[in-house]
C-alpha atoms as one frame of an Amber mdcrd trajectory, in Angstrom:
protein
-207.988 -13.398 -18.878-208.022 -14.437 -15.223-205.532 -12.965 -12.802-203.690
 -15.262 -10.430-205.552 -15.418  -7.148-203.840 -13.768  -4.213-203.578 -16.214
  -1.280-203.731 -13.261   1.134-207.016 -12.000  -0.314-209.696 -11.212   2.277
-207.279 -11.248   5.198-207.384  -8.411   7.697-203.614  -7.947   7.772-201.324
  -7.116   4.850-199.376  -9.893   3.152-196.015  -8.713   4.498-197.180  -9.018
   8.125-198.584 -12.488   7.480-195.374 -13.549   5.739-193.221 -12.171   8.545
-195.325 -13.978  11.132-195.059 -17.310   9.323-191.324 -16.718   8.864-190.869
 -16.033  12.606-192.696 -19.185  13.599-190.936 -21.520  11.174-187.432 -20.037
  11.311-187.019 -19.864  15.075-188.182 -22.313  17.729-191.057 -20.143  18.908
-194.548 -20.979  20.025-197.613 -19.271  18.611-197.924 -17.291  21.829-194.286
 -16.162  21.594-194.896 -14.864  18.082-198.071 -13.181  19.334-196.058 -11.383
  22.041-193.372 -10.332  19.563-195.986  -8.827  17.271-197.715  -7.143  20.236
-194.421  -5.384  21.033-194.645  -3.887  17.547-198.285  -2.821  18.152-199.740
  -5.561  15.956-202.650  -7.221  17.737-202.966 -10.804  16.471-204.352 -13.779
  18.375-202.196 -16.890  18.592-205.011 -18.900  16.995-204.847 -16.627  13.951
-201.091 -17.217  13.759-201.738 -20.963  13.884-204.192 -20.692  10.982-201.767
 -18.584   8.952-198.952 -21.071   9.537-201.196 -23.926   8.516-202.384 -22.128
   5.386-199.158 -20.494   4.173-196.426 -22.865   5.406-196.288 -24.874   2.183
-195.866 -21.810  -0.043-193.259 -20.465   2.393-191.278 -23.718   2.214-191.561
 -23.830  -1.583-190.156 -20.306  -1.914-187.254 -21.188   0.381-186.471 -24.324
  -1.628-186.366 -22.337  -4.869-183.898 -19.856  -3.368-181.608 -22.561  -2.027
-178.424 -22.895  -4.087-178.196 -26.076  -6.106-174.986 -28.093  -6.043-172.971
 -28.053  -9.243-172.544 -30.988 -11.580-168.770 -31.242 -10.986-167.334 -32.327
  -7.662-163.735 -32.288  -6.442-162.075 -34.240  -3.680-160.226 -32.095  -1.173
-157.793 -34.120   0.936-155.181 -33.236   3.527-153.076 -34.762   6.320-153.464
 -33.014   9.690-151.830 -33.620  13.048-154.045 -33.542  16.158-152.324 -34.023
  19.543-149.345 -35.579  17.811-151.455 -38.116  15.881-151.570 -37.796  12.111
-155.054 -37.995  10.542-156.176 -38.151   6.930-159.025 -35.725   6.234-160.991
 -35.474   2.997-164.224 -33.905   1.828-166.238 -33.613  -1.369-166.531 -30.056
  -2.668-168.798 -28.897  -5.515-167.549 -26.637  -8.305-168.763 -23.391  -6.694
-166.912 -23.982  -3.423-163.865 -25.238  -5.310-163.641 -21.996  -7.334-163.890
 -19.876  -4.193-161.151 -21.924  -2.463-158.687 -21.630  -5.380
């Protein structure tokens, strides 16, 4: 029986450092050199070109994991509507709310 191949196999750095580096680059608006400096402050010597390769190689799996964790909207939706007064002018405000948000509002 074959084991699932580890995408971090034969990399110099552990998988958690690679994952954290890819997370830093894609979560915040940082350049490869900024991420390199942030890692250097933590005594992790990585070239910005290595960070670029990691982001290119692992970005798709990173995005897939984030999509799986994202909460899915429910199958029932409710209409939340209200009249509000702004600077003396009455406005009609409404929004669509899924079943999870509706339960937490009630």
